[in-house]
N, C-alpha and C positions, 0 to 999 in steps of 0.2 A: 517448289513442290517436286519437280522432276529430279532435282539434285538429291533431295531427301529420300525419295523413292529408290533412286539408284544406290544411295549409300546403304539403305536398309537391305536391299537385295544383295549387295556385295557382302554385307555383314552376315546375312543368312547363309550365303554360299561359302564364306570362309569358315563359319561355324560347322556347317555340314562336312566340309573337307577335313577339319580337324577331328571330328568325332566319328568319322566313318571307320569301319572295321578294316584294319590293315591285314594283308596276307601274312600268314605265319610262315617263317622260313627258319629251318634248322640246317646248319652247315657244319661239317666236321671232316678233318683230314686224318687218316689213320695210316701208319706205316709200322709193319711188324719187323722185328729183328730175325735173323736166321734162327730157325728152330722154335720160334715163338708162335703160339696159336692164340688168336683173339676172337671172341664172339661179341658182336654188336647187336643189341636188341633195339629195334625201332619202336616208336610209340604205338604203332598199329599191330604189334606182335610179330612182325617179320624179323628174321634173324639173318645175319651175315657172319659166317665163320671164315676168317682169313688164315692162310697158312703162313709159315715163316717166309720172310723176304717179299711180302706183298705190300702193295701201296694202293690205297683207295681214297677217294673223296666222296662224301655223301652230301646231297642237297635235297632236303625234303621241304616241299611247299604245299599249299592247299590244293594245287593242281597236279603235282607230279612228284614222284619219288625217283631220284636219279643217283646213280653211283657211277663214278668214273674209276674204273679198275685199270691201272696202268701196268701192273706187274703181279706175278704170283698166281696163287690158287684162291678161289673163294667159293664157299658153299652157301647158296641162298635158299632160304625157306620163306616164301613170300605170301603174305596174307592177301587174299583176293579183295580188290577195291576198284571196281570199274570206273569210279569217279577220279581216281588218281593212278594213272599208269605207272608201272615200275620199269625203268629203263636202265640198263647197264651199258655204259659207253666204254669201249675198249679201243686200243690203237688201230684195230682192224675193222671196226664197225660197231653197230649197236645190236643189243639183244633186248627185245621187248617181252616182258613177262605176262603170261596169261593166267596167273595164279598157280604157283607150282613150286617144286623143289628141283634145283639143278646146281651143277658145279661148273665153273669156268676156269680154264687154265690159259694164261696169257704168256706167250713166249715171243722170241724175236721174229719168227716167221709166220706164226698163226695164232688164232684164238680158237679154242675148242670148248664148246658148251655141251655138256652131257646132261640129258634130261632124266631125272630120277622119278618125278611124279608130275603129271599135268602136261603142259606143252609150252613152248616158247617160240617166238619168231625172231629171225636174225637177218640183218642186211649188212652187207659189206660196205665199207666206206669207199667212195670213189676218190681217185687221186688225180692230180694235175688239173687241167681245165674242167674236167667233169665234176670236180668237187663242188662247184657252185650249184649243181643240180641235186645235191644231197646224196643220200645213200642209194645203193642199188635196190632192185626189187627184193622183197623179203622172202625167206623160205621158212617153213614151219616144221619143227621137230617135236616128237612125242616121246614117251617112255622107251628106253633102250635105243634111242637115236641121239646123234650128235649133230650140231651145226658147226661146220668148220669154216672160219673166215680167214682167207689168205689172199695173196696177190691175184688169184684166179677168181675171187668173188666169194659167194656163199653157197655151200652145198650141204645136203643132209646125208649122213652115212649111218648105217645100222651098226649097233654095238651089241655084241653077245653079252648076255646077262652075267657071265663069269668075269667079264672085264670091269664091270662097275665097281667092285671092291678095290681094284687097283687104282681107279680114279680117286678114291677116297683114302688111300693108304697114308697120306700125309697127316690125316687126323690122329693117327696113332704114332706119329713121328717115325714113319717107315718110308722106305723107298720101294717102289714096285717097278720092275723093268724086265724086258725080255732080252 
C-alpha cells in the first residue's frame, strides 16, 4: 500500500511539473551597420531606436526586461511596469529605468545617459576584486540631466536644454560636435 501511495504521489508531482506555467523568455541580438537606424518595438509598447554601429542584446522575461548595450547610441522609450524592471547593462555599469525616455551613448571611456522624460538610476560597475560586490551605489537623474559612468564611478551632471537635440542628431543621420 505504501508503494502504491508513493507511486501515486510521484505521478501527481510529475504531472504538476509538466503542466505548470513556464516563464516566458524572449531573446534577440541586434547589430546595426554604419549609417543604419533600427527601431525595435517590444510587446509592452516600449521602443528602442539604435543608431548605426550599435550592438545590443535583449532578454525579456516575466520578471525583467534587460538590454545589454555594448556599443553605439540607443534611444529608449520605456513603458512603465513596476512588476518588470527595465535594466540596460553597459560595459561601464547598469541603468535602471523608472518609466521614461532617455538616450544612452556607449564609447570606449564612458557611458552617458541623457534623460529626456522621467528619471533613471545608474550605478557604475566595480572592477577587480570589488566586482564580486556588484555595482556601486546608484545615482538618480531627471530631465535635463545625465548620468556619466566612467572609471571614476557614477555622477549626475546638468545638461542645458539646447544640448538635447545634439544628443539626438544621429536620428537624422547627422553629426553634432563643437
